[in-house]
C-alpha positions as CSV (number, residue, x, y, z in Angstrom):
1,M,15.5,20.1,-34.7
2,N,12.3,18.1,-34.7
3,Y,10.1,19.9,-32.2
4,L,7.4,17.2,-32.6
5,L,9.5,15.1,-30.2
6,F,8.6,17.6,-27.5
7,A,4.9,17.4,-28.4
8,P,3.9,15.5,-25.2
9,E,5.7,18.0,-22.9
10,F,4.4,21.1,-24.8
11,T,0.8,19.7,-24.8
12,L,0.9,18.7,-21.1
13,T,2.0,22.3,-20.3
14,A,-0.9,23.6,-22.3
15,V,-3.3,21.3,-20.4
16,A,-2.0,22.6,-17.0
17,F,-2.4,26.2,-18.1
18,A,-5.9,25.4,-19.5
19,V,-7.0,23.9,-16.2
20,L,-5.7,27.0,-14.3
21,G,-7.3,29.4,-16.9
22,V,-10.7,27.7,-17.0
23,D,-10.8,27.7,-13.2
24,L,-10.8,31.5,-13.2
25,F,-14.0,31.7,-15.2
26,L,-16.0,28.8,-13.8
27,P,-18.6,29.6,-11.1
28,R,-18.1,27.7,-7.8
29,D,-20.9,25.2,-8.6
30,K,-19.3,24.3,-12.0
31,K,-15.8,23.4,-10.6
32,G,-16.7,19.7,-11.1
33,Y,-15.7,20.1,-14.8
34,L,-12.0,20.6,-13.9
35,P,-11.1,17.0,-13.1
36,A,-12.9,15.9,-16.3
37,L,-10.8,18.5,-18.3
38,S,-7.7,17.2,-16.5
39,V,-8.4,13.6,-17.3
40,V,-9.2,14.3,-21.0
41,G,-6.0,16.3,-21.3
42,L,-3.9,13.6,-19.8
43,I,-5.4,10.9,-22.0
44,G,-4.8,13.1,-25.0
45,V,-1.2,13.5,-24.1
46,F,-0.9,9.7,-23.6
47,V,-2.2,9.1,-27.1
48,L,0.1,11.8,-28.5
49,S,3.1,10.3,-26.8
50,L,2.4,6.9,-28.4
51,R,1.7,8.5,-31.7
52,Y,4.9,10.5,-32.1
53,L,7.4,8.7,-29.9
54,W,6.8,5.0,-30.6
55,G,9.9,3.3,-31.9
56,R,12.0,6.5,-31.7
57,D,15.6,6.4,-30.5
58,T,17.2,9.8,-30.7
59,D,18.2,12.8,-28.5
60,L,17.7,16.5,-28.4
61,Y,20.1,19.3,-27.5
62,D,23.2,17.2,-27.9
63,G,22.1,14.5,-25.4
64,L,20.4,16.6,-22.8
65,F,17.0,15.1,-23.6
66,L,16.6,11.4,-24.6
67,I,13.8,10.0,-26.7
68,D,13.8,6.2,-26.4
69,N,11.6,3.3,-25.2
70,F,12.6,3.8,-21.6
71,S,11.4,7.4,-21.5
72,L,8.3,6.5,-23.5
73,F,7.4,3.8,-21.1
74,F,7.7,6.0,-18.0
75,K,5.8,8.9,-19.8
76,A,2.9,6.5,-20.4
77,F,3.1,5.3,-16.8
78,F,3.1,8.8,-15.3
79,L,0.2,9.9,-17.5
80,V,-1.9,6.8,-16.5
81,L,-0.9,7.4,-12.9
82,G,-2.0,11.0,-13.2
83,V,-5.4,10.0,-14.5
84,M,-5.9,7.6,-11.6
85,V,-4.8,10.2,-9.0
86,V,-7.2,12.8,-10.5
87,L,-10.1,10.3,-10.4
88,S,-9.1,9.3,-6.8
89,S,-9.1,13.0,-5.8
90,V,-12.5,14.1,-7.1
91,D,-14.7,13.4,-4.0
92,Y,-11.9,14.3,-1.6
93,V,-11.2,17.7,-3.3
94,K,-14.9,18.5,-3.5
95,K,-15.3,17.9,0.2
96,H,-12.0,19.0,1.8
97,L,-10.0,21.3,-0.4
98,S,-10.7,24.8,-1.7
99,R,-9.4,26.1,-5.1
100,P,-9.6,22.8,-7.1
101,G,-8.2,24.4,-10.3
102,E,-4.9,25.1,-8.6
103,Y,-4.7,21.6,-7.2
104,Y,-5.3,19.9,-10.5
105,G,-3.0,22.4,-12.4
106,I,-0.1,21.9,-10.0
107,L,-0.7,18.1,-10.2
108,I,-0.3,18.2,-14.0
109,F,2.9,20.3,-13.7
110,S,4.3,17.7,-11.4
111,I,3.6,15.0,-14.0
112,L,5.4,17.1,-16.6
113,A,8.4,17.2,-14.2
114,M,8.4,13.4,-13.9
115,M,8.3,13.0,-17.7
116,L,11.3,15.3,-18.0
117,M,13.2,13.3,-15.3
118,A,12.7,10.0,-17.1
119,A,14.0,11.6,-20.4
120,S,17.0,13.4,-18.9
121,G,20.4,12.4,-20.3
122,E,22.4,14.9,-18.2
123,L,22.8,15.7,-14.5
124,L,21.7,19.3,-14.5
125,T,18.7,18.6,-16.7
126,A,17.7,15.8,-14.3
127,Y,18.3,18.2,-11.3
128,I,16.1,21.0,-12.7
129,S,13.3,18.4,-13.5
130,L,13.6,17.0,-10.0
131,E,13.3,20.5,-8.5
132,L,10.2,21.2,-10.6
133,L,8.7,18.0,-9.2
134,S,9.8,18.9,-5.7
135,F,8.3,22.4,-5.7
136,S,5.0,21.1,-7.1
137,L,4.9,18.5,-4.3
138,Y,5.8,21.1,-1.6
139,V,2.6,23.1,-2.6
140,L,0.4,20.0,-2.9
141,V,1.5,18.7,0.5
142,S,0.6,22.0,2.2
143,Y,-2.7,22.2,0.4
144,G,-5.0,20.9,3.2
145,R,-7.1,23.4,5.0
146,H,-8.0,21.4,8.2
147,G,-5.7,22.2,11.2
148,L,-2.0,22.7,11.3
149,K,-0.9,19.3,10.1
150,P,-0.7,20.1,6.3
151,S,1.3,23.3,7.1
152,E,3.6,21.4,9.4
153,A,4.1,18.6,6.8
154,G,4.8,21.2,4.1
155,V,7.5,23.0,6.2
156,K,9.2,19.8,7.1
157,Y,9.2,18.6,3.5
158,I,10.5,22.0,2.2
159,L,13.4,22.2,4.7
160,L,14.6,18.6,4.3
161,G,13.9,18.7,0.6
162,A,16.1,21.8,0.3
163,F,18.9,20.1,2.3
164,A,18.6,17.0,0.0
165,S,18.8,19.3,-3.1
166,A,21.9,20.9,-1.8
167,L,23.6,17.5,-1.3
168,L,22.6,16.5,-4.8
169,L,23.8,19.7,-6.4
170,Y,27.1,19.5,-4.5
171,G,27.6,15.9,-5.7
172,I,26.9,17.0,-9.3
173,S,29.4,19.8,-9.0
174,Q,32.0,17.4,-7.6
175,V,31.5,14.9,-10.5
176,Y,31.7,17.8,-13.0
177,G,34.8,19.2,-11.4
178,M,36.7,15.9,-11.6
179,L,35.3,14.5,-14.9
180,G,34.6,17.7,-16.8
181,T,31.1,16.7,-17.9
182,T,27.6,16.2,-16.7
183,R,26.3,14.1,-19.6
184,F,25.6,10.5,-18.8
185,D,27.4,9.0,-21.8
186,E,30.4,11.2,-21.3
187,I,30.6,10.4,-17.6
188,H,30.5,6.7,-18.6
189,A,33.4,7.2,-21.0
190,A,35.4,9.2,-18.5
191,L,35.0,6.5,-15.8
192,L,36.2,3.9,-18.2
193,L,39.4,5.9,-18.7
194,E,39.7,6.5,-14.9
195,G,39.8,2.7,-14.3
196,T,39.6,1.2,-10.8
197,P,39.7,2.0,-7.9
198,L,37.6,5.1,-8.4
199,N,39.2,8.5,-7.7
200,P,38.3,9.4,-4.1
201,A,37.0,12.9,-5.2
202,V,34.7,11.3,-7.8
203,L,33.5,8.8,-5.1
204,V,32.6,11.6,-2.8
205,G,30.5,13.2,-5.5
206,L,28.8,9.8,-6.2
207,V,28.1,9.3,-2.5
208,L,26.5,12.8,-2.3
209,I,24.4,12.1,-5.3
210,I,23.2,8.8,-3.8
211,A,22.4,10.7,-0.5
212,G,20.5,13.4,-2.3
213,L,18.4,10.9,-4.3
214,G,18.0,8.8,-1.1
215,F,16.3,11.7,0.6
216,K,13.9,12.0,-2.4
217,V,12.8,8.3,-2.2
218,A,13.0,8.1,1.6
219,V,15.9,5.7,2.0
220,V,17.0,5.0,5.6
221,P,18.7,7.0,7.2
222,F,17.3,9.8,5.0
223,H,13.6,8.8,5.6
224,M,12.8,11.1,8.6
225,W,10.5,13.4,6.6
226,A,8.3,10.7,5.1
227,P,5.9,9.6,8.0
228,D,5.1,13.1,9.1
229,V,4.6,14.4,5.5
230,Y,2.5,11.3,4.6
231,E,0.3,11.8,7.7
232,G,-0.1,15.6,7.3
233,A,-0.7,15.8,3.5
234,P,-4.1,15.5,1.9
235,T,-4.6,11.7,1.4
236,P,-4.7,11.8,-2.5
237,V,-1.4,13.8,-2.3
238,T,0.0,11.2,0.1
239,A,-0.9,8.4,-2.5
240,Y,0.7,10.5,-5.2
241,L,3.9,11.0,-3.1
242,A,4.1,7.3,-2.3
243,V,3.8,6.2,-6.0
244,G,4.6,9.0,-8.4
245,S,7.6,10.7,-6.9
246,K,9.3,7.3,-6.1
247,A,8.6,6.0,-9.7
248,A,10.1,9.2,-11.2
249,A,13.2,9.1,-8.9
250,F,13.8,5.4,-9.7
251,A,13.4,6.1,-13.4
252,L,16.2,8.6,-13.0
253,I,18.3,6.3,-10.8
254,L,18.1,3.4,-13.3
255,R,19.2,5.6,-16.2
256,L,21.9,7.3,-14.1
257,F,23.5,4.2,-12.8
258,S,23.2,2.2,-16.0
259,Q,24.2,4.9,-18.5
260,A,26.6,7.0,-16.4
261,F,28.0,5.2,-13.4
262,M,28.1,1.5,-14.6
263,P,31.9,1.4,-14.9
264,A,32.1,2.2,-11.2
265,F,29.7,-0.7,-10.4
266,D,32.0,-2.3,-7.7
267,D,32.3,1.1,-5.9
268,W,28.6,1.9,-5.5
269,Q,27.1,-1.6,-5.3
270,I,28.1,-2.1,-1.7
271,I,26.7,1.3,-0.7
272,L,23.3,0.4,-2.3
273,V,23.3,-3.1,-0.7
274,I,23.8,-1.6,2.8
275,L,21.1,1.1,2.2
276,A,18.7,-1.6,0.8
277,A,19.2,-3.8,3.9
278,L,18.7,-0.9,6.3
279,T,15.7,0.5,4.5
280,M,13.7,-2.6,4.1
281,T,14.4,-3.7,7.7
282,V,13.8,-0.4,9.5
283,G,10.7,0.4,7.3
284,N,8.9,-2.9,8.1
285,L,9.9,-3.1,11.8
286,V,8.8,0.5,12.6
287,A,5.5,0.0,10.6
288,M,4.4,-2.6,13.2
289,A,4.2,0.1,15.9
290,Q,2.1,2.6,14.0
291,Q,-1.5,3.4,14.9
292,N,-2.3,5.8,12.0
293,I,-3.1,4.1,8.7
294,K,-1.2,6.7,6.7
295,R,1.9,6.5,8.9
296,M,1.8,2.7,8.6
297,L,1.6,2.9,4.8
298,A,4.5,5.5,4.9
299,Y,6.8,3.0,6.6
300,S,5.5,0.2,4.4
301,S,6.5,2.3,1.4
302,I,10.0,2.8,2.9
303,G,10.3,-1.0,3.1
304,Q,9.3,-1.2,-0.6
305,V,12.0,1.2,-1.4
306,G,14.5,-1.2,0.2
307,Y,13.3,-4.0,-2.2
308,L,13.7,-1.6,-5.2
309,L,17.2,-0.5,-4.1
310,M,18.1,-4.2,-4.0
311,G,17.2,-4.5,-7.7
312,V,19.3,-1.4,-8.5
313,A,22.2,-2.9,-6.6
314,A,22.1,-6.1,-8.7
315,L,21.8,-3.9,-11.9
316,S,21.4,-6.0,-15.0
317,P,18.7,-6.3,-17.7
318,L,16.8,-8.8,-15.6
319,A,17.1,-6.6,-12.4
320,S,16.1,-3.5,-14.3
321,N,13.0,-5.4,-15.6
322,G,12.3,-6.4,-12.0
323,V,12.6,-2.9,-10.6
324,I,10.3,-1.4,-13.3
325,L,7.7,-4.2,-12.9
326,H,7.7,-3.7,-9.1
327,L,7.3,0.0,-9.5
328,V,4.2,-0.5,-11.6
329,G,2.7,-3.3,-9.5
330,Y,3.5,-1.5,-6.2
331,G,2.1,1.8,-7.7
332,G,-1.2,0.3,-8.6
333,T,-1.5,-1.6,-5.3
334,N,-0.6,1.5,-3.2
335,L,-3.1,3.6,-5.1
336,L,-5.8,1.0,-4.3
337,A,-4.9,1.1,-0.6
338,F,-4.9,4.9,-0.4
339,M,-8.2,5.1,-2.4
340,C,-9.8,2.9,0.3
341,V,-8.4,5.3,3.0
342,I,-9.7,8.3,1.0
343,V,-13.2,6.7,0.8
344,F,-13.2,5.9,4.5
345,Y,-11.9,9.4,5.4
346,N,-14.5,11.1,3.2
347,A,-17.3,9.2,5.1
348,T,-15.9,9.4,8.6
349,N,-13.1,12.0,8.9
350,K,-11.0,9.3,10.6
351,E,-7.8,7.7,9.6
352,E,-6.6,5.7,12.7
353,I,-6.2,1.9,12.2
354,A,-8.6,1.3,15.1
355,D,-11.3,3.3,13.3
356,F,-11.4,0.6,10.6
357,A,-13.1,-1.8,13.1
358,G,-16.2,-3.4,11.6
359,L,-15.6,-2.0,8.1
360,A,-16.5,-5.4,6.5
361,D,-20.1,-4.9,7.9
362,R,-20.3,-1.2,7.1
363,S,-18.9,-1.5,3.5
364,P,-18.0,-5.0,2.3
365,F,-16.7,-3.8,-1.0
366,V,-14.3,-1.3,0.5
367,A,-13.1,-3.8,3.0
368,M,-12.5,-6.4,0.3
369,A,-10.6,-3.9,-1.9
370,M,-8.4,-2.8,1.1
371,S,-7.7,-6.5,1.9
372,A,-6.7,-7.1,-1.7
373,A,-4.3,-4.1,-1.5
374,L,-2.8,-5.2,1.8
375,L,-2.3,-8.8,0.6
376,S,-0.7,-7.5,-2.6
377,L,1.7,-5.3,-0.7
378,A,2.6,-8.3,1.4
379,G,3.3,-10.3,-1.8
380,L,0.7,-13.0,-1.7
381,P,-0.3,-14.9,-4.8
382,F,-2.9,-13.8,-7.3
383,F,-2.1,-10.2,-6.7
384,A,0.4,-7.8,-8.4
385,G,2.7,-7.8,-5.4
386,F,3.4,-11.5,-5.6
387,T,4.3,-11.4,-9.3
388,T,6.5,-8.3,-9.1
389,K,8.3,-9.4,-5.9
390,F,9.0,-12.8,-7.3
391,Y,10.5,-11.3,-10.5
392,L,12.5,-8.7,-8.5
393,F,13.8,-11.2,-5.9
394,T,14.7,-13.7,-8.6
395,A,16.7,-11.0,-10.5
396,A,18.5,-10.0,-7.3
397,A,19.4,-13.6,-6.5
398,D,20.6,-14.0,-10.1
399,G,22.9,-11.0,-9.4
400,G,24.5,-12.8,-6.5
401,L,22.7,-11.0,-3.7
402,L,21.2,-14.2,-2.1
403,W,21.6,-13.1,1.5
404,L,19.8,-9.8,0.7
405,V,17.0,-11.7,-1.0
406,G,16.7,-13.8,2.2
407,L,16.4,-10.6,4.2
408,A,13.8,-9.3,1.8
409,I,11.7,-12.4,2.2
410,T,12.0,-12.2,6.0
411,N,10.8,-8.6,5.8
412,S,7.9,-9.5,3.6
413,L,6.8,-12.0,6.3
414,I,7.1,-9.2,8.9
415,S,5.0,-6.9,6.8
416,L,2.3,-9.5,6.6
417,Y,1.9,-9.1,10.4
418,Y,0.9,-5.4,10.3
419,Y,-1.2,-5.8,7.2
420,M,-3.1,-8.6,8.9
421,M,-3.7,-6.3,12.0
422,V,-5.6,-3.9,9.7
423,M,-7.6,-6.8,8.2
424,K,-8.3,-8.1,11.8
425,Q,-9.8,-4.7,12.6
426,M,-12.0,-4.8,9.5
427,Y,-13.3,-8.3,9.8
428,M,-13.0,-9.4,13.4
429,V,-13.4,-6.3,15.6
430,P,-17.0,-5.0,15.9
431,A,-17.6,-1.4,15.0
432,D,-18.8,1.2,17.6
433,D,-21.0,2.6,14.8
434,N,-22.7,0.1,12.5
435,T,-24.0,2.8,10.1
436,P,-23.3,1.8,6.5
437,L,-20.5,3.8,4.9
438,N,-21.7,6.4,2.4
439,V,-19.6,5.6,-0.7
440,S,-20.5,7.2,-4.0
441,M,-20.9,5.1,-7.2
442,F,-18.0,7.1,-8.7
443,S,-15.6,6.1,-5.9
444,C,-16.7,2.5,-6.2
445,G,-16.0,2.6,-9.9
446,V,-12.4,4.0,-9.3
447,L,-11.9,1.3,-6.6
448,G,-13.1,-1.3,-9.1
449,M,-10.7,-0.2,-11.8
450,L,-7.7,-0.2,-9.4
451,L,-8.7,-3.6,-8.0
452,A,-9.0,-5.1,-11.5
453,G,-5.5,-3.7,-12.4
454,V,-3.9,-5.2,-9.3
455,I,-5.4,-8.6,-10.1
456,I,-4.6,-8.5,-13.9
457,I,-0.9,-7.6,-13.2
458,G,-0.9,-10.5,-10.7
459,V,-2.3,-13.2,-13.0
460,Y,-1.4,-12.0,-16.5
461,P,1.7,-9.7,-16.5
462,G,2.9,-10.8,-20.0
463,P,2.1,-7.7,-22.1
464,L,3.4,-5.4,-19.3
465,V,6.7,-7.4,-19.1
466,N,7.2,-7.2,-22.8
467,A,6.8,-3.4,-22.7
468,I,9.2,-3.3,-19.7
469,Q,11.8,-5.4,-21.6
470,A,11.7,-2.9,-24.5
471,A,12.3,-0.1,-22.0
472,T,15.2,-1.8,-20.4
473,K,16.9,-2.5,-23.7
474,A,17.1,1.3,-24.2
475,I,19.4,1.7,-21.2
476,L,21.0,-1.7,-20.9
477,P,21.3,-3.1,-24.5
């Protein structure tokens, strides 16, 4: 066995332990070196992944772990995401969190879990990877030290996460009991032999798997944990939840449905179509009533999950490209929005939408970056959100889901309303306190990088689309 194929995972594990170990010996005034060590480690693993895995198409442990362009693309995406989350966290952690070494170490372990999820070729391997990610997130969500909100968010997340894991595991056991395998390729072959209509017992297992994964990505009606957890968690962790955990779950969903359950397409498509319609509509309608910026972005992200599910329901090479492209564009946009919230919270300790009044006068650059993020989330031109939604909606329409695309466009118009309400506060409502916002040069630099990324994906997505097409060919040749 060529253990070099595991080099990124082994190295990332070493980086996580190095951050935890170095933290033990650093004096309190030197803890600022920990994010630098984390970033250097993540970049090193990124280079290593490209060096050893580029162009590989093989598997390890008889198909349990897959090495292909799909897993490589998501590994690279998760590592870049990790770098941006660490950079976004620096000022927040310094000001609001104790024990930074544990924070960055657990964050890196969660990235390892996401990389394993994207490369899983078997249900139990995927489940164990998902649990490693979940346990890391349970700790990170509870990490805040101000008030009871982080603890409350952590308890809700753990209880509902455990329930979701039980559903998922029962669904896996049901599929194994009926088909005799948990490997994706063998499930695919067994379903081809089963024919249609699908055996009711297998269908029950499939529904339970969809419900378990639905909890993890906050699909309606399994979304009840998301707003409270988003509001209570430290803001960098909320950003990471909104982007990283969803991207990892959808990487697993794409591989699972394309490589394992594709022969049962007619049985699960209608389930995903109904869930997509419910999720995008409920997410956007409830977001209009929110007063807290993090709760508003939580419901906004639920709406985005509805768009992504629409792409999975229309599963094809074009739809897979659309889902992955939207994951990347939405991820960068959401990180930009949350980075603006982090900067504002660091300066004011406030996170209500009304508190953003007069931000354009207090910090024009932060207000401009927040506006760009909100317009991108709404899907307006020149930003990533327009390009990715256009691609995704076109793919869904090509898959015959025209009415669902119409509903998605309607929901995008609804979302524009509550995004504009935030912009109204920033630009049209005078501030009670006109003191300029104290924003560090470092935070401005991170905001600038994220803003540039959102604009570049919006106006020149070509290289990214080429990489995504190579990833899709690995699961949908």
